[in-house]
N, C-alpha and C positions, 0 to 999 in steps of 0.2 A: 488344612490343619494337620500337623504330623500325628503319627501314631505314638499314644502313649508308651512309656518303657517301664515296665516293671522288673525290679529286682529282689528277689527273695533269697537271703543268705542263710546256709546252713550252719547256725551258730557254732554247734561244738566242733562239726569237722573243721572249720576254720580256726577253733581255738585251740583245739589239740595240735593241729598243723603248726601253728604258731609256737606252741609250747615247746614241741619237739625240734623245730627250727632252730631255737635259741639253747637246747639243752645241754652243750659243751660250753657255751659262753653266755650264760644268762644275764638278763639286765637287773641290776639291784640297785635300789635307790640308796641314800646316804641311812635311810633309817633301817635297811634291811629287808625292804618289800622287793619281793620278787615280782616284776611287772612285765617278764617275757612275753606271756600269752597276751596281755593286756596290749602291749606295744604292737605284737604282730598281727593282731585282730584289727587293730585300729589303722595300721598301715594298709591292710588289704582294704578296708572299708573306704578310707579316705581315698585312695587310689581310685575306686569304682567311682566314687562322687566326682571326683577331678576330670577322669579320663572319658566315663561312660554317661556323664550326665542323666541319670535315670530320673524320670518325671516323679515315679513312685518307689518307694523302697521299704522293705521290712526285713527282720531279723528273726529268724525261728528256733526256737529253743526245744530240746526235748524235755518233757515234763512227766517224769515218773515211768518211763519207758512204755513198751506196748503190751497193752492187758491182753488182747487177743492172741498174739504171737506166743506170749508166755503160757496162757491157757492152753493153746494147741500144742506146744511142745516146751515141757519145764526146763529143759536146759539151753533153751534160746539165750545168747547171749551169757551164757553161765561161766564161760571161760575168759570174761573179761576181767584185766587186773583192777585193782582199785585206783579211783581217780587220782592222778598226781596232786600233791598239795597245792604246787602252783597254779593248776587250774580252779582247784576250790576257790582259792583265793581271788581269781581273777574274776571269775563270774559276776559277783555283786558288783564289782567296779565296772565291768563291762555294760551291766545293767544301767548303773548309773550315768556312765558317759552316753549310751543310747538315748536315755531320758533328756538328758542336756543337749543333743544334737537333734532332738525331736523325731528320731527314728523309732517306731513301735517296735517292742519286742512281744512276738508271737509265740503261741504254742498251747497246747491242750492237754490237760491230764488224760494218760492213759493211751496216749498216741506219740508216735515218733515224730521228729520234725520232718523227715521225709514226707511222711503221710499228709501233714498239715501243708507241706510244701506242695505236695502233687495236686491235692483238692484246690487250693488256691491259684496255681497255676493254671488249671483248666477253667475254673471259673472267670479268671482274668481273660484268658485267651477267647471264652465266649463273649466277652465284652470288648474285644478288638484291642487288646494289649499285645505289644511284643514282649514275652516273658523270658527272662534269663534267671536261671537256678544257680545260684553261685555256690559251687562245691567241689571239692576233689573226687567225691564219692561216685563210682563207676555205676552204681546201682541206678542213678537218675536217668541213665540211657534210655530206660524203658518208658519215659515219660515225654521224650522228645518227639516235637511234632514240626510243622512248618513255622508255627508261631512261638513254640515252647522251645527253649535251647538251653542247654548246660552251658556255664561260664566258669571255666577251671581256671583259677589263679595261676599267674607265673611263678616261678621260684628260681632261686640261684642265678638271677639276671635275664631267665628266660622270658619270654611274652606271654601273656594270657592265652588261652585258647577257647574259642567259642566253637561248641559240639553240636552240629545238626545231625540231621538223619543221615546224611553220607557218611560223616566221620564216624558214628554210631555203627553203623553196617560195616564199614571198613575195618574198625578197629576188632569187631567180634567175628568177621567173616561170615556174616549173615544176610537175609534178603530183606528183611523187616525188622523195624525197632521192636515189634511186638515179642521177637524171638529172644529178646533180651534176658527177659525173665524165665525163659525156658532154660537158656544157658546158666544162669544163676542157679536155678534149682538143679541142673546137673552136675555142675561142678563144687557146688556148696561154696560155703564162705566161712574159713576158718576163724575170722574176726568175730563173725556173729555166731558162731558155733552151728550154722547150718550144715548138717552132714552130706547133703547132695548123693549122688551115686559113686561107690566106692570104684577108684581107679579110672574116673572120667575128669578130664582137665578142658580148659578152654578150647585147644584145638579139636580133640576127640568130639567135645560136644558140637562143634560147629559142622563136623564132617556128619554127624549123626542128623543135625537139623537141616542140612543141605540134602539128604536123603529121605528124611521122614517128616519134615516141616516142624515139628513141636515134640516136647517131651511125651505127650500122651500118644502121639503118633509112633514114636520110637518104642515106647512101652508095648504098644499094639503088634508092633512088628519084631519084639525082641527074640522070638523063635528064629528069625532069619540072621541075626547076628551071630557070628561063630564065636567060638572059643571063650576064654575067660570073661571077656567085655560081655557078651550075651549074658552069660551065666550071672554075672553081677547085676544086670540090669533087671533081668526077670525076679532075681532074689530080692533086690532092693526098690522094686517099683513104688510100693507104698511111702517108702523114705523119700524118694525122688518127687512124687507128687506133693507131700507134704514140704518138701525142701522149696519148690517153686512157690507153693502159696505164703511161706514163711519170707521168701525175696520179692513177692509181689508188693509194690507201694499202694497203698489204700488212698483211694480218692474221692471217697463219699465220707470224709470226716465230717461231723456237724459244726462246721466253722461257715462264716459268710464273709465273703470279700467286702472289705471296707474301703473303698476307693478313696475317699476324702481322709480318713484315717493314714493312709499309706502315701499321702501327697507329700513331696519335699518341702520342708519348712524352715525358717531361719532357727539357728541355734540359740539356747538360752547362754549368752555369753558371760555373764558373772558365774553360774553355776559350772560352765565349761572350764572356765579359766581356773576356779577354785580346785577342780578335779587334777587339771593338767599340772599346777602346781605341786599337789601331793605327789603324783605320780612322776614327777620330773621330767615330762615330754616336752622338752625345749623346741625340737624340731617340728613336732606335730603341731605344737601352739602355734607356729608361725605359719603353717599350711592352712590350720583351720580359722585362726584368727590373726590373718596378715596385719590388721590394723591395731592390735592390742599391744599393751606393753609387754616386754620380754619375759616369758616365765622364768622365775629362780631355778637354780639347780646348784651344782657345785660352785665354790667361791671362785670368782675370775679376777685374777690380776688386773688392775687398770691398765690400759695399754699405755706405752712409753709416747712420751711428748712427740709430735711429728716433726720429723727431718725438715730443714729448709732444704726446699730443692728448687731447681732452675726454673725461671718463667715459661709457662706453656699454658694453652687451653687444655682443659679435660680432654684425654684422649679416649677415643671409642674403639680402640684396637689397633690403629697404626702406630707409626714411629713417632716419637716426639722431636720437636725440633730442637729440644736442647742437646739432643745428642748428635746434632750434625754440627754443633759449635766446637770451636778449638779448645774452649775453656768452658768451666761451669761457673755461671754466676749465682750468689745467693740471693734467693728472694723468698717470700712467704711461702708457705705450703699450700697445695691446691686443696680447697675443701671440697673433697668428694667422699662417699662413704668407700668405693674402692677404686685403686687407681693400678689398673693393670696394663701394662705397655709392651709392646714388643719392639725389639731393638734387632734390627736386621741389617744392621751395617757395621763394618770394622771400625769406623770412627766413633760411632754409637757405643760399641763394646768398649773401645777406650775409655770414653767419657765415663760410662757406668762403672769401669774399674776403678777410676780415679776418685769417684763419688763415695765406693765401697770401702776404699782403704782406710779411710778415717773412722771405720766402724770397729767396734770390740768383737762383734760378733755378727755373723750372717747366717741364712739359711739356704739352703738347696733343694731342689726336687729335679730330677732327671726325667725326661719324658723319652720313654725308649717302647720300641717295636719288640716283644720278646721278653719273658720272664727270666732268661737264662743270662746274668751278668756277663759271662764270657762271650756270648756270642749275640747278644741284643743289638739292635742298630739304634745308635743314639740319635735322636731326632731333634731334641732342644734340651736347653738348661733354663730353669727358672730360678730366681734369686729374689731374696728379700732380707730386709732388716726391721722392718716397722710394720704393724698390724695393718691390714687392708692395701697394702701398696708392695706390687710385686712386678717384676719383669722377665719377660721370656726372651731368650736368645736361640733362634732357630739355627741348627746345624746344617750347613749346606750338604747336600748329596754328593757334591765332589769332594774328593779327598784332599786335594791341594787347598781348596777354600776353607774346607774344614780345619786342616792343621794351623791355616793361619789364624783362625778364630781361636782354636786352642792355645797358640802361643801367646795370644793377648791376655786369656785369662790364667794362665798356668801360674803366674806370679800371686795373683790374689789366691787362688786355691791350693796352692803350696805353702802360704805364708802361714807359720806356725803361731804366730802372734795375734791372728784374726781367728776366733773361735768359729766351728762351723758346726751347724745342727741340721739334721734332716731326719724325715720319718723313715725307718730302715737304713740308718747311714752307712752299714757295711755293704748294701747293696750299692749305694751310690759311691762308695769308695771302689767297689770292684769295676763299675762300669768306667768311672773316670781313668781307672788305671789301664782300661782297654785303649783309651783314647791318649795314652802316654803321661798322664797327669796322676802324681801322687798326693792324693788329699791328705793336708796336714791342718793339725790344730781341731781334730775331733773333740768335741765336747757335749753334744747333746743329741739325744734321740728320743720323741716323745712314744714311739713303740715301747723301747725299754723301759721308760719311766713309768708307763703305764703297766707295763709287766710286772714290775716289782711293786706297784700300788695294788693291782687286782690280777695276780697271775692266772687265775682261772677264767677269766674274761676275754672278749675278742679286743684287738689292738690294732685292728685296720683303722686308717686314718679317717675314712669317711664316718666310721661309728663313732670314733673319739671326738671329730668335728661336731656331729650332730648332737652329742651328749654334752659337750663341754663349752662349745661357741655358738655364736647366733649364725654361723655358717650353714647354709643349706647347699650339701654338697651335689655337685653335677654327676651325673650318670655317665659313665664312661660308654654305656650301651646306647644312650641317646646320641652320640658323638660317632661311634664307630659302626653302630648296628648290632644286632644280636649275634651271639656267638655263632660260628658256622663258616663254611667256605666264603660266603658273601660278605662277612664282616671286613671292613676297610681298617687300614694301618693309619698310624698317625703320619707316618711319611706321605702317604697319598692325599694327605689334607693340606690346605693352604695354611700359613702360621696363624692368619686371621682365625681361621675355624678353632684352632687349638689353644689359641691364647688364653682364654679365660679358663679353661681346664687346667692348663700347665700352671698358669699365675696362682690358681686357687689352690693348688696340691702344696705349693710352698707357704702361702698364707694361712693354710689350716696348720701346717706344723708348727709354724711360728706361734700362732694363737693357743693352740693346746699345750703346747710347751710352758708358756705363760702361765696357764693353769696348774699343769702338773708339777712342775718344779718346786714352788712352794709347798706343795702337798707332800713331796719327798722329804724336805727338811722337817715338817711339822710331825711326821711320823717317825723321823729319826733314822731314815734309810737313805740319806742323801750321800753317806759315805760309801754306802755299798754300790751306789749307782756311779759315782765319781772315781772311787778307785778300784772298783772290780769291774763292773758290766761295761762302762764306757771304754777303759783302757784295752778291754778284751777285744773290742770290735776290730782294732787294727791288727790283732795277733791273729783273728780268725780270717780276715779279709786275706791277709798273705797266706795263710794255711791254704785257703781254697784256692788261690792262685797258683801255688806250688802244684797241687794235686799228686796223684799216685798213679804209677803204671800198671797195667794189667798185662799179662802174657797172653795174648789175642790168639795165637796160635794153639796154647794149651787150651784156652777156653773153648775153641772151635773143635778141638780133639775130644775134649770132655763132653762136650755137646752130644758129640755123635754116640759116646759111651753110654751116656745116660739114656740116649734115644732107644739104645739095644736094651738096655735094662728095663726100660719102661714097656718096651714091646713083649719083652720075656714075663713081665709080671702081669701084662693083659692076656696074654695067652694062658697062663696060669689061673687067672680070675674066670677065664670063660669056660675052663676045662670044669673047674668047680661048680660053675652055676649052669653048666650044661647047655649053655647058650651064648650067641654072641650079641653084644648091644653095645649102645653108645655110652661108654665107662664115665665120659664126661657129662653126661645128661643125668642130673639130678633126679629127674622124673623116671626117665628108664632104669637108673640104678634101684631107686626105691621100688619099683615094680617088681625088679628081678628079686631084691632081697625080701621083701614083705609078701608079695602075692605069689611069686614063684617058688621061692625057697622058704617062705613063712617062718623067718627067724624071730619074729616077734609077733604076739597077738596084741599088742598094746602100742603099736606103731604111731608116732605123732606124725601131725600133718602140718604144713605151712598154711599161710593165709590164702594162697592159690588153689589149694586143695590136694597138693601132691604131698608124697611122703616126705619128711624132714631126713635129710642125709648128711648133716653137717659134721665135723670132725668130733664134736662132743658125743652126738648120738651114735657114731660109729665107734667111739672109744668105749662106750657103755656096752656095746654087742659083741666085743672081742671074745667073750667067753663062749659065744653061741656057735661061731663057725669059724673056722682058720681064713676064709676067704675075706674076712674084715681086716685083717692084720696086713693082706696083701693090697687091699684097696687104699688103706692108709699109706703103705709104703709108696704105691704107684701115685698117689696125690702128693706126698713128699718130694718123690722124684721130678715130677712135673713143674711142681713150685719152684725147686730150686733150679730147674733149666730155664724155665721162662723169666724169673724174678731176677737172677742173676748171671747164670752162664751165659744165655743168649742175650740178655739184656746191656750187660756190662760193655761189649763192644761197640753197641750203640752210643753210648755215653762217653765215648774217648773223643776228646777234642781235636780237631783236624789239623789244627795249628801246632799244639803242644804235644800230642800223641799220650796224652794223660787223662785221667778222669778228675773231675773237679766237682766235689761233692759239695752241697750247701750245707753248712753248720747254722743251726737254728738257736739264736739265744731267748726267744720269747714264744717257745711253745710248750716245753714241759714245765708244769706248775711247780715241780720241786726245784727247778733251779738246774737241772741237768741240760746239757746241750744234746740236741737231737740232730741228725744228718737226713737229707733228702737228695734224690736224684745223683747216686742210688743212696739208700738207707744202709750204711755200712754197719750199724750197730745191730741190725738184725740177721746178719750172716751166721748161719748155723755155725757153733764150733764143736757142740757137743756129739754131732755125728760123723762118721767118718766122710761121708759125701760133702758135708759142709767145710769139714778140714781141708779136702782138695780145694774148693774154692778159695780159701785163705792161702794157700800155696801159690796161688795163681796172681796175687798181687806182688809186685816185684820192685826192686830198685829202678833208678833212671838209666842205670847202664851198667857194666860190668865191673866199673871202677869205683862204685857205690854199694853200699850194703844198707839193710834196714836196723834200726835199733828200735826196740820196745821196751818202755819202761812202764811198770804196772803196779800200783799200789797193791800190796798185800792186805787183805782183809780189813779195808779201810771204813767200812761201815760198821763192823764191829769194834773197832779201836775208837770210833767216834762215839758209840752207846757207851762204851765203858768210860770214856772221858765226862760224856754229858750226864751219866748216871751217879758216876762217882763210887761205883760198886768196886769195893776193895779187892774182892778176890779175883774178878776179871781183871782190875788194874795191876794186881801182883803178876799174875799169869802173863801178861802180855810184856810187862817190865822184865820178866825173867827168861823171854824169849821162848816160852814153851808154845808146843802145837794146841792152841786153843781149843780145837775141836776134840783132840785126845783128852786135854784135860777136864773139858766138860764132860766127855763120856764116863771117864773115872770117877768123877764126883756123882752124877745122877745114876750110874749102874752100881756105884759103891763097889769098885774093884781098883785094885793098884794100877796106875797108866800103863805100865808094861805088859798086862793082861789084856788091855782093850782089845776088843775085835775090830775087824774092819767094819763088820755090819753095825756094832755100836758106835764107831766113830762115825759112821755115816749118818745114823740117826741123831747124834749131838749135832753134826753140821747142819742137818735139816733144822733141828729145833734152834740152833744159834741164828740161822737167817731167817727162819720162819717167825721169831719173835720180833722182830723188826718190822714185819708186816703184819703184825697181830694174829698171828696162826691160832688156830684153835684147836681143841683134841680132835674136833671132826677133820679139820683140815691136814692135821699133822698124819691121822690115820689113812687120808686119801694118799698122802705122798709118800708113804712107807707101807710096808706089809704088816703094820701094828693094829691091834684092834683099838677101839675107841677108848677103851678102858686103861690098856697098857700106854695110849699116847697121853692120856690124862695125867695117868701116874708120872710119867716122864718130865711133863710140863711142871707138875708140882715139884717133883725133885728139882729140876732146873731152877725154879724161884726160890727153893729152899738154899739152893748152891749160891745163887747170885739175888740176894734180897734187894739189892741195890737197883737192880733192873726192874722188878715188880713194882717199887716205889717210884721209879721215874716214869712206868707206864701209867700208873694210877695219876701221878701229879701233871703229867701231861694232858691227859683227857680231862682232869678236872680244871685245870687252867683253860683250857680250850673251851670248856662249857661256860665259863666265867668270862673271858675276854672275846670269844669268837675267831680266835687264831692262835696259831703255834708260831715258832720262830726258831731260826738256825742259829749256829754258834755265832754267827756274823749279822744276824737280824735280819734274815730274808724271812718275810712272813708268808703263812700260808692259811687264807681264811677259810674256815668249816662251816659254812652257812646252815647245814644240816646237824650240826652236832646236838642240838635239842629238839630235833625233829620228833613228832611223834610217831612217825613210821620207821619201825625198827630196823628194816634193812638198810634205809638211808641213814639213819643214825649210827648204825654199826659201821658202815662204810666211812663214815666222818671220823668216827673213833679210830679207825685202823689210821687212817690219814693222821690224825693227831700223833700217833705214835711214830709212824714211819717218816713222815714229811720233814721234821727237824734232822733225823739222823741222815737221810738220804740227800737232803739238801744242803746239810754241812759238809757232807763228802763232796758234793757237786761244788761248792764254793771253794774247798782246799783244792780241787783238781784245777779250778781257774785261777787260783792264785799261783798254782804251781806253773801254770802257761805263761803267766806274766813274768815270773822270776826266770824261767827258762828262755824265754823270748829276750828279755833284758841280756840275760848272759850270753846268749848266740850272738847278740849285736855287739856288745862290750868285747868279747873275744873275737869278733870277726871270724866266727864260724862260716864255712860255706855250707855246712849240714842245714837242714830246712826240716822244720815240724810239719808235718805233712796230714796226721790224723789224730783226731781224739776220739776214742771210743770206750765208753764206760769209764773205768779207773785206769785208762791206759793213754800212752802217748806215743806217737809212733814218728820216726824220723828218716830220712832219706840223706844218707852222709857218706862223704868221701871215705874211702878205707883209711887213708892216712891220719883221718880225725877221730877215729874211733875210739880208741883209747881216752884220749882227753874229753871226747863228747860224753861217754860212758861215766867218766867220774862227775864231771860238771852236772848232767842231768840227775843223777842219783843224788848229789848233795842237795841240789836246788829243789827237788821234790819233797825231800825228806824234811828240809826245814821250812817248807812253804807255809805251816802252821804249826804252833805249839800246843799239844794235846798234852794230857796225863798221862799218854803212853806214848812210845816212839812209832812214827810213820815209818813203814818199812817199804822200799821199792826194789822189785825185783826187775834186772834189766837183762835183755836177752840181744844175741846178733842173729843174722842171717839173710840168705840171699832170696828169700821171700817172707811173707808175713807169718806163715805158720812156723817156719823155722825159727824166726825172731821171738816169737811171742812165748 
């Protein structure tokens, strides 16, 4: 008889983990219910049920916290933030789901889940069970035995971990698991507000335990421990003993193991189905209720009628006979759920091309090894035109054979009369260009469609397919293995192994698109999609291909210069601290600043028990000692050197000699573009060192120059136009310096008498209003008191009353509709706009003010890019658009074209959109980016 297997799940640890896993891209139902924590919890639960096959299972909840710990230490867990609303909403649903799947929810008033799990685990061990405590919480290591183990769920594609005695001892560098509670008592726990011994972290605690065996042994020998460490242990020994007891998991809770109650049972299918419908968990429903009717979710368009295809038996992964024929005869469609076929002969590819040339549109997916479109190994191409039917064409590793296959496909892919769709079609366009194929007829991308519908959500294909279709996405990790050195590549696998994966990718793109495109039309944003975002794909693709050159010798020289500056700063810091230490170690830095130099008696600590030394903490300490300014500068030098000066040469493409940044259309929720590899938008321009880096971006050769065209104060012009404030409109139309005009009005003085400081304050207010700046925020950004800042803001709104009316109207509209819009109809959904949580509601209100302004400016820049790209093509310019950063376009142009290009770009950008005030573009030329800007 096999050993029974009991899984005990730490409910809130898993629920919180799930909530924060989706924090940037929450799952929201059509009725506005945030199901992120519920979904993540259920994924973890189902994964365990499917893969671990426990015979017994229970989920343990905290009920009212730990009475005994709070009684002993009143501040126990006193620092915990309020429970997020998403979790409060989730818990009742999770209880209902557990009831429906017949898994008991356990807990006892006055005890933590840890204590109940510890008690039940030991009781189960005594009855012969193998016990798995499912939790990411490190504290459970103290309970591990030969029969009781921790089960840590996997995340980010990594597998789960089973943690036994060896793993616990290796992690903490201890001899026995019983010493875990000693380590926890010594180092404390910031998340539970357990103080521990000041200045003792995990490594120090492990060394002390190796020498003295326990916390009590360490205290008994504290006189033998030299220096500050010994002093702290002697001074805080009672606190250490208390901390150990607070960290100890109680194993004699008055609960009894109910073996029969924990036994796996069949689910209550009607109750479960009803719940899954409410929560819109389509993919989970298919896993839990595989024989049940599909759960309803977003409205799905009926699939197009099946095409007639050539005669063949259903394929199980090999090449169909029809593609060996000289011609394709029409017979009835094959009645199968999914028809995924591999076409691995030139004759078959020719037949497939002929078949697809009669279609109005087709979908593509590229199977590549590598995420960089410029260097990825193109392994295969998947094509589809009808749901559940797809074809995979492997690309031979031989370049000659691959070239032949591309020649057969080029006519189809470059035919503009056949529409092309793909998820992340810009990437597809880029990788095809590397194969010598210019993709024509770009018309659809479900990533961009979903981005317009839900800009704050995830847009990856697997998530969209799970949410919107009946497809259960295959896991790449199951095919290639977990991430790491042993991970396989697609090229290493036979075509038959990757067939289903490749075909499913294109099938998902097609089916997701069939759901999303009607939704775009129903919300009135199909114009934004068809006329702005989709046409922009080709512009961005060519911009990425063009790339920009950097002065590699100049970067190498500047790296050495920064290295010397860093060393000088380091020596100055050591001199001020009267000791040398690892300046890059937050722990050592914290000990120097707060133990040795005693710069603050209220120093904050991190969850690991060491002093917090982040930028925000140090910024607040600048008045305490000059060393802080030098530390911040040392960090800035190091970051500039590592992030840009040393990193940029590594990103130079060996074939082109240029850097090819990726411009992301579906990342920033406002509609702005962002860039990665490298992030060109974050190169500091306000510091002298940052400006030097900009000066090292150069044209492709000495016969070219860079031209930069930058919108002047575009966001202020947008808010003037959107608000209709006549005073601001008049100022812009008169060509006045808007910041000087604002200063004259709010400080009640003639414009000629405005001081530099007053203009600076007015500029801060002008731009701060866009982001909902408060008196407190303005005071922090300036040298004003809060009362002075409030008086300036009041005066500002008296000067521009239309701006105040606009802000109030935007917030009110957002509360009513749940979203705000740009001038071109781009939506930003604000799900927290009516939240009872003041901080969350305030954040949403600021977004209600800012998103339409920033988004409208972003849309205007995109329109300008389209207009400029068309003019470049029609005018047969050799110049290339190479960068878009904030409100600026950068061109690499032959010197003989500069005069004509300058005029064309300025005219195109200034006429891109008609506001109530003029759009003004400043154009500059130079032999590097800094000169041209």
